[in-house]
C-alpha positions as CSV (number, residue, x, y, z in Angstrom):
1,M,22.7,12.8,27.6
2,I,20.9,15.3,25.4
3,A,22.9,18.6,25.2
4,D,23.4,21.7,23.2
5,T,26.3,24.2,23.0
6,Q,25.3,25.7,26.4
7,G,25.4,22.3,28.2
8,S,23.3,19.4,29.2
9,I,19.5,19.5,28.7
10,A,18.1,16.1,29.7
11,L,18.9,12.4,30.3
12,A,17.5,10.7,27.2
13,G,14.2,9.0,28.0
14,V,14.7,9.4,31.7
15,M,14.5,12.9,33.0
16,G,14.2,16.4,31.6
17,G,16.2,19.4,32.7
18,Q,15.2,22.6,34.4
19,E,16.5,24.8,31.6
20,S,14.0,23.3,29.1
21,E,10.9,23.5,31.4
22,I,7.9,25.6,30.4
23,S,6.8,28.4,32.7
24,T,4.1,31.1,32.5
25,D,6.8,33.3,30.8
26,T,7.3,30.8,27.9
27,S,6.4,32.2,24.5
28,N,8.3,29.9,22.1
29,I,8.4,26.2,22.2
30,L,10.5,23.8,20.1
31,L,9.0,20.3,20.1
32,E,11.3,17.4,20.0
33,S,9.8,14.0,19.5
34,A,12.2,11.1,20.0
35,T,12.4,7.5,21.0
36,F,15.2,5.8,22.9
37,E,16.5,2.3,23.2
38,A,14.5,0.5,25.8
39,I,17.3,-1.4,27.5
40,N,19.6,1.6,27.7
41,T,16.8,3.7,29.2
42,R,16.1,1.0,31.8
43,R,19.7,0.7,32.7
44,T,20.2,4.5,33.0
45,G,17.1,4.9,35.2
46,Q,18.1,2.1,37.5
47,A,21.8,3.1,37.7
48,L,20.9,6.7,38.7
49,K,17.8,5.7,40.7
50,L,15.7,8.1,38.6
51,F,12.2,6.6,38.0
52,S,9.9,8.8,35.9
53,E,6.9,8.4,33.7
54,A,9.2,8.8,30.7
55,S,11.6,6.0,31.8
56,Y,8.6,3.7,32.6
57,R,7.3,4.1,29.1
58,F,10.6,4.1,27.2
59,S,12.0,1.1,29.1
60,R,9.0,-0.9,27.7
61,G,9.6,0.1,24.1
62,V,8.1,3.0,22.1
63,P,7.9,2.6,18.3
64,A,10.0,5.1,16.4
65,T,7.3,5.5,13.8
66,L,5.3,7.3,16.5
67,N,7.7,10.3,16.6
68,S,6.3,12.4,13.8
69,L,2.7,11.5,14.7
70,A,3.3,12.6,18.3
71,A,5.0,15.9,17.3
72,R,2.1,16.8,15.0
73,R,-0.5,15.9,17.6
74,A,1.2,18.0,20.3
75,A,1.5,21.0,18.0
76,T,-2.2,20.6,17.1
77,L,-3.2,20.5,20.8
78,M,-1.1,23.6,21.6
79,Q,-2.7,25.5,18.7
80,R,-6.3,24.4,19.6
81,Y,-6.2,24.8,23.4
82,A,-3.4,27.3,24.1
83,G,-3.8,29.7,21.2
84,G,-0.4,28.7,19.8
85,R,0.8,29.4,16.3
86,V,2.4,26.5,14.6
87,V,5.4,27.3,12.3
88,P,5.2,25.0,9.3
89,G,7.9,22.3,8.6
90,M,9.6,19.5,10.5
91,V,13.2,18.5,10.7
92,D,13.5,14.7,10.6
93,T,16.7,13.1,11.7
94,Y,15.9,9.4,11.5
95,P,19.2,7.6,11.1
96,I,18.0,4.0,11.8
97,P,14.4,3.4,10.5
98,Q,12.3,1.1,12.6
99,V,12.8,-2.5,11.4
100,E,9.7,-4.2,10.1
101,P,10.0,-7.7,11.5
102,I,8.9,-10.9,9.8
103,V,7.9,-13.9,11.9
104,Y,6.8,-17.4,10.9
105,T,4.6,-20.1,12.3
106,T,3.3,-23.5,11.1
107,A,0.2,-25.5,11.8
108,S,2.4,-28.2,13.4
109,D,4.0,-25.6,15.8
110,L,0.6,-24.2,16.6
111,Q,-0.6,-27.7,17.6
112,R,2.6,-28.5,19.4
113,I,2.3,-25.4,21.7
114,L,-1.5,-25.1,22.0
115,G,-2.3,-28.8,22.2
116,M,-5.1,-28.6,19.7
117,P,-5.3,-28.4,15.9
118,V,-5.3,-24.9,14.4
119,T,-5.1,-24.5,10.6
120,L,-3.0,-21.8,9.0
121,D,-6.2,-20.2,7.7
122,E,-7.6,-20.0,11.2
123,A,-4.3,-18.5,12.5
124,A,-4.2,-16.1,9.5
125,T,-7.7,-14.9,10.2
126,A,-6.9,-14.3,13.9
127,L,-3.8,-12.4,13.1
128,R,-5.4,-10.3,10.4
129,R,-8.0,-9.1,12.9
130,L,-5.0,-7.6,14.8
131,D,-3.7,-5.8,11.7
132,F,-0.9,-8.3,10.9
133,A,0.1,-8.7,7.3
134,V,-0.1,-12.4,6.6
135,S,0.7,-14.7,3.7
136,E,1.5,-18.4,3.2
137,V,4.9,-19.2,1.8
138,V,7.0,-22.2,1.0
139,E,10.3,-21.0,2.6
140,P,11.4,-18.2,4.9
141,A,12.7,-15.0,3.2
142,K,16.5,-15.2,2.7
143,D,17.0,-12.0,4.8
144,A,14.7,-13.1,7.6
145,P,16.5,-12.9,11.0
146,D,17.1,-16.0,13.1
147,D,14.5,-14.8,15.6
148,A,11.8,-15.2,12.9
149,T,12.0,-19.0,13.0
150,F,13.5,-19.5,16.5
151,A,12.4,-22.9,17.9
152,L,9.9,-23.3,15.1
153,S,8.5,-26.9,14.6
154,R,8.1,-27.7,10.9
155,Q,7.3,-30.9,9.2
156,P,9.0,-31.6,5.8
157,G,7.4,-29.7,3.0
158,E,5.0,-27.9,5.4
159,M,3.8,-24.4,4.5
160,L,4.7,-21.4,6.6
161,L,2.6,-18.5,7.7
162,E,4.7,-15.3,7.1
163,C,3.6,-12.5,9.4
164,T,4.5,-8.9,9.7
165,P,3.1,-7.2,12.9
166,P,1.7,-3.7,12.8
167,W,4.2,-0.9,13.5
168,H,3.2,-0.5,17.1
169,R,3.7,-4.1,18.1
170,L,7.3,-4.1,19.2
171,D,6.7,-7.3,21.3
172,I,6.3,-9.6,18.3
173,R,9.7,-11.2,17.4
174,Y,9.5,-15.0,17.7
175,P,7.1,-17.7,16.5
176,A,5.9,-18.2,20.1
177,D,4.7,-14.5,20.1
178,L,2.4,-15.3,17.1
179,I,1.1,-18.4,18.8
180,E,0.2,-16.4,21.9
181,E,-1.9,-14.0,19.8
182,V,-3.7,-16.9,18.1
183,A,-4.3,-18.6,21.5
184,R,-5.8,-15.3,22.8
185,D,-8.1,-15.1,19.8
186,R,-9.3,-18.7,20.4
187,L,-9.9,-17.9,24.1
188,R,-12.0,-14.9,23.0
189,A,-14.1,-17.1,20.7
190,C,-14.7,-19.6,23.5
191,W,-15.4,-17.2,26.4
192,P,-16.0,-13.7,24.9
193,D,-17.1,-12.3,28.3
194,D,-13.9,-13.4,30.1
195,A,-11.3,-12.7,27.4
196,G,-10.5,-9.2,28.6
197,R,-9.7,-10.3,32.1
């Protein structure tokens, strides 16, 4: 529940309240740009049988990095198209910064899952096209989460491809997620006209 000293305002990520709606009499607007935990949003919407555009989007995951970008964009649009005057400054309360995940893959795991040989260079090229940061390493980082190498097939002494997805790709957590992206790239190369279907 989002609330102020006067009472409740909205259900976070699910439904706004009448008190904060904009009408023809509105002259001052305070923009709040926030993201909410996807699973909590989904559970709240289902439990209360409140299905909205907001709950649909938040239940699928919205990157926290988007908050300040969205607030600035909204303010710019209000200024440009509604004659608004933007007061400078932004209050940023960002207690838990978005984690930048690291995920690994190997040539042997790519072949095991895809059933065809794919070199690390080919995989790296495909992932870089999607704005992943990629490098070859000997061992996983000491602070890498267990998800980063979950079910990863690796031969003794085999090099790893260390990948960091772009900030907006919240769906990349496991080695299988990387392999899916490489497979899609291979499909595009084989059938460029069909890859978007």
